[in-house]
C-alpha positions as CSV (number, residue, x, y, z in Angstrom):
1,M,-1.5,20.0,13.0
2,W,-3.8,16.6,12.7
3,A,-6.4,17.7,14.5
4,L,-7.0,20.4,11.6
5,E,-7.3,17.4,9.2
6,T,-10.3,15.6,10.6
7,R,-12.5,16.8,7.9
8,S,-10.1,15.5,4.8
9,I,-9.1,12.5,6.3
10,A,-11.4,8.9,6.2
11,R,-12.6,8.1,9.6
12,S,-16.0,6.4,9.2
13,R,-16.4,2.8,9.1
14,A,-19.4,0.8,7.3
15,D,-21.6,-0.9,9.6
16,D,-22.6,-3.1,6.2
17,R,-20.3,-4.0,3.9
18,S,-23.4,-5.3,1.2
19,P,-23.5,-2.0,-0.7
20,F,-20.3,-2.0,-1.4
21,S,-20.8,-4.8,-3.9
22,Y,-18.4,-3.5,-7.0
23,L,-14.2,-4.3,-6.5
24,L,-12.3,-1.6,-8.0
25,A,-8.7,-3.5,-6.9
26,Q,-7.6,-6.3,-4.8
27,H,-4.0,-7.8,-4.1
28,S,-2.9,-10.6,-2.4
29,S,0.6,-11.0,-0.7
30,P,1.8,-13.9,1.1
31,V,2.1,-13.5,4.8
32,D,5.0,-16.2,6.6
33,R,3.3,-18.2,9.1
34,E,6.3,-19.8,10.7
35,Y,6.6,-20.0,14.2
36,S,9.3,-17.3,15.4
37,P,9.5,-14.1,17.4
38,A,9.2,-11.9,14.0
39,A,6.8,-13.6,12.4
40,V,4.7,-14.0,15.6
41,G,5.1,-10.3,15.9
42,K,4.5,-9.7,12.5
43,M,1.2,-11.5,12.6
44,Q,-0.2,-9.7,15.9
45,N,0.5,-6.4,14.3
46,L,-1.2,-7.4,10.8
47,R,-4.1,-8.4,13.0
48,L,-4.0,-5.2,14.5
49,A,-3.8,-3.2,11.0
50,V,-6.8,-5.2,9.9
51,A,-9.0,-4.3,12.8
52,A,-8.4,-0.7,12.0
53,L,-8.7,-0.7,8.8
54,D,-11.4,-3.4,7.4
55,R,-14.7,-1.1,6.3
56,L,-13.1,2.1,6.8
57,I,-15.1,4.5,4.1
58,V,-13.3,6.7,2.0
59,Q,-15.9,9.7,0.9
60,P,-15.5,11.5,-2.3
61,Y,-12.4,13.7,-2.3
62,Q,-11.9,11.9,1.2
63,V,-8.1,11.5,2.1
64,F,-7.1,7.9,3.5
65,S,-4.2,7.9,5.8
66,H,-2.2,4.7,7.2
67,H,-1.1,6.3,10.0
68,H,-4.3,8.5,11.0
69,S,-6.2,4.6,10.7
70,I,-3.6,2.5,12.1
71,G,-2.0,5.0,14.9
72,H,0.9,4.8,16.7
73,P,2.1,1.6,16.8
74,T,3.1,1.2,20.6
75,R,3.0,-1.8,23.1
76,R,0.4,-0.4,25.4
77,R,-2.1,-0.2,21.9
78,G,-0.8,-4.3,21.5
79,F,1.5,-3.7,19.0
80,V,4.6,-5.9,19.4
81,D,8.4,-6.4,17.7
82,G,8.2,-7.5,14.5
83,L,10.4,-8.0,11.6
84,E,11.3,-4.7,9.6
85,L,13.6,-3.4,7.9
86,R,16.2,-0.4,8.9
87,N,18.7,0.9,5.7
88,G,18.5,-2.5,4.6
89,E,19.6,-5.0,7.5
90,P,16.5,-6.2,9.6
91,T,16.1,-5.2,12.7
92,M,13.1,-6.0,15.5
93,Q,10.6,-3.0,15.7
94,I,7.5,-2.3,17.5
95,G,5.1,-2.5,14.9
96,G,7.4,-4.4,12.2
97,G,5.5,-5.6,9.4
98,L,3.3,-2.5,8.9
99,C,4.9,-1.8,5.8
100,Q,3.0,-5.1,4.2
101,V,0.3,-3.3,4.4
102,S,1.1,0.1,3.1
103,N,2.6,-1.9,-0.2
104,S,-0.5,-3.6,-0.3
105,F,-2.5,-0.3,-0.2
106,H,-0.7,1.6,-2.1
107,W,-0.7,-0.8,-5.3
108,V,-4.5,-1.5,-4.8
109,A,-4.6,2.9,-4.4
110,L,-3.4,3.0,-8.3
111,N,-5.2,0.4,-9.5
112,A,-8.4,1.6,-8.2
113,G,-7.7,4.9,-9.7
114,M,-7.3,6.8,-6.5
115,R,-4.8,9.8,-6.8
116,I,-2.0,9.4,-4.3
117,V,-1.3,12.3,-2.1
118,E,1.6,11.1,-0.2
119,R,4.2,8.0,-0.7
120,H,7.7,7.4,0.3
121,R,9.4,4.7,-1.9
122,H,11.8,2.1,-0.7
123,G,15.7,3.3,-1.6
124,L,17.2,-0.4,-1.8
125,D,16.4,-3.0,-4.1
126,L,16.7,-5.8,-1.9
127,F,15.6,-8.9,-3.5
128,P,15.9,-10.7,-7.0
129,D,12.3,-10.9,-9.0
130,Q,11.6,-14.5,-8.5
131,N,8.9,-14.5,-5.9
132,R,7.8,-10.8,-6.7
133,T,3.9,-10.5,-7.7
134,V,4.3,-6.5,-8.0
135,P,6.2,-4.2,-10.2
136,F,9.6,-3.5,-8.7
137,G,8.8,-0.1,-7.2
138,A,5.3,-0.6,-6.2
139,G,6.1,-0.4,-2.6
140,A,5.5,2.4,-0.2
141,T,7.1,2.8,2.7
142,V,5.8,3.9,6.1
143,V,7.3,5.3,9.7
144,Y,5.1,6.9,12.1
145,N,4.9,9.9,12.1
146,Y,7.3,11.1,9.6
147,A,6.5,8.9,6.6
148,D,2.6,8.1,5.7
149,L,1.1,6.4,2.9
150,R,-2.3,9.1,1.9
151,F,-4.3,8.7,-0.7
152,E,-7.7,10.9,-2.1
153,N,-11.0,8.9,-3.1
154,P,-11.6,11.3,-6.5
155,L,-14.9,9.3,-7.5
156,P,-18.4,11.1,-7.2
157,I,-19.2,7.9,-5.1
158,P,-17.8,6.7,-1.5
159,V,-15.1,3.9,-1.6
160,M,-14.3,1.4,1.3
161,L,-11.0,-0.5,2.0
162,S,-11.5,-4.3,3.1
163,A,-8.5,-5.7,5.0
164,R,-8.0,-9.5,5.6
165,L,-5.6,-12.2,6.7
166,D,-5.7,-15.3,5.0
167,E,-4.2,-18.7,5.8
168,H,-1.6,-17.3,4.2
169,S,-1.9,-14.0,3.2
170,F,-3.0,-10.7,3.8
171,V,-5.1,-9.3,1.3
172,A,-6.3,-5.6,0.7
173,G,-9.0,-4.4,-1.3
174,L,-11.0,-1.3,-2.3
175,W,-14.7,-1.7,-3.2
176,T,-17.3,0.8,-4.1
177,T,-21.6,1.0,-4.4
178,R,-20.9,0.9,-8.3
179,D,-19.1,0.5,-11.8
180,P,-17.8,3.6,-11.8
181,K,-17.6,3.0,-15.6
182,I,-13.4,3.5,-15.8
183,R,-10.9,1.2,-16.3
184,V,-7.7,1.3,-15.0
185,R,-4.3,-0.2,-16.1
186,V,-1.1,-0.2,-14.6
187,C,2.7,-1.4,-16.6
188,E,5.9,-1.2,-16.0
189,K,8.4,1.0,-18.5
190,N,11.8,1.8,-18.9
191,Q,13.6,-0.8,-16.6
192,R,17.3,-0.9,-16.3
193,F,20.1,-1.8,-14.6
194,F,23.4,0.1,-14.3
195,E,26.2,0.8,-12.4
196,S,27.0,4.6,-11.0
197,D,30.8,4.5,-9.1
198,G,31.2,0.9,-8.4
199,T,27.4,0.6,-7.4
200,R,24.7,-1.1,-9.0
201,F,21.3,0.8,-9.3
202,R,18.2,-0.5,-10.7
203,E,15.6,2.2,-12.2
204,N,12.1,1.9,-13.4
205,Q,8.7,3.5,-13.9
206,L,5.0,3.2,-13.5
207,W,2.4,4.4,-16.1
208,R,-0.8,4.3,-15.1
209,T,-3.7,4.3,-18.1
210,I,-7.5,5.3,-16.6
211,S,-10.0,4.5,-19.5
212,T,-13.6,5.1,-19.7
213,V,-15.7,1.8,-20.6
214,D,-15.7,2.7,-23.9
215,G,-12.0,2.8,-24.7
216,D,-11.3,6.9,-24.3
217,V,-8.1,7.9,-22.7
218,L,-9.0,10.1,-19.3
219,T,-5.5,10.1,-18.4
220,D,-2.0,8.0,-19.2
221,Q,0.9,9.3,-17.1
222,E,4.1,8.4,-15.0
223,V,2.8,7.5,-11.4
224,V,6.1,6.2,-9.6
225,H,9.8,6.7,-10.7
226,T,12.0,4.4,-9.0
227,M,16.2,4.5,-8.2
228,A,17.3,2.2,-6.0
229,E,20.7,0.9,-4.9
230,V,20.8,-2.9,-6.0
231,R,21.9,-5.4,-3.4
232,Y,22.1,-8.3,-4.3
233,E,23.8,-10.5,-7.0
234,Q,22.5,-10.9,-10.8
């Protein structure tokens, strides 16, 4: 089935990034560089993801696919065991750590005005907000080849992905060739904690407003609705 999607899925890469000089959105998330098997494995997997994603071009009305772009994370391709959460429990899996990539690019795509085609939410709220850099519920989990992250470029101009590893962070961005004359704001609404049948839950919504540079609202709508079981003490 994937072979039939060739035309609609972004595959080409920019030889020269200089034409893509306008930054639509960018996000930096911390990376643990402690010397441990989990951290070392995650860094290796992130390096391979960066090599696959950096300078990828999404033409107008093309779709970015996390799985198409990175491919199957296998040992033969250089992926190694890294830390991954399964059902709220830490486990070592081949390709572990790639959810940091999908989390980052989902948030960047929202803030760049991209149309989210496929996104799967995390079902658990595992950590309090002390070190959270984006709103609760902004992430996107991926499981090859079952749960993908996909977004479409709705702009009339191409968009280029940027991905890099800095000393202490993974940095994801979306760039284009000129100002598309829109402004995007993503905000959290209606957050609450509640209890049902002895289990605590957290619920919220993310709303996105897209406006013209003159302030005329083009869209104002809910883009994410999350309800997850809370696994920590408040």
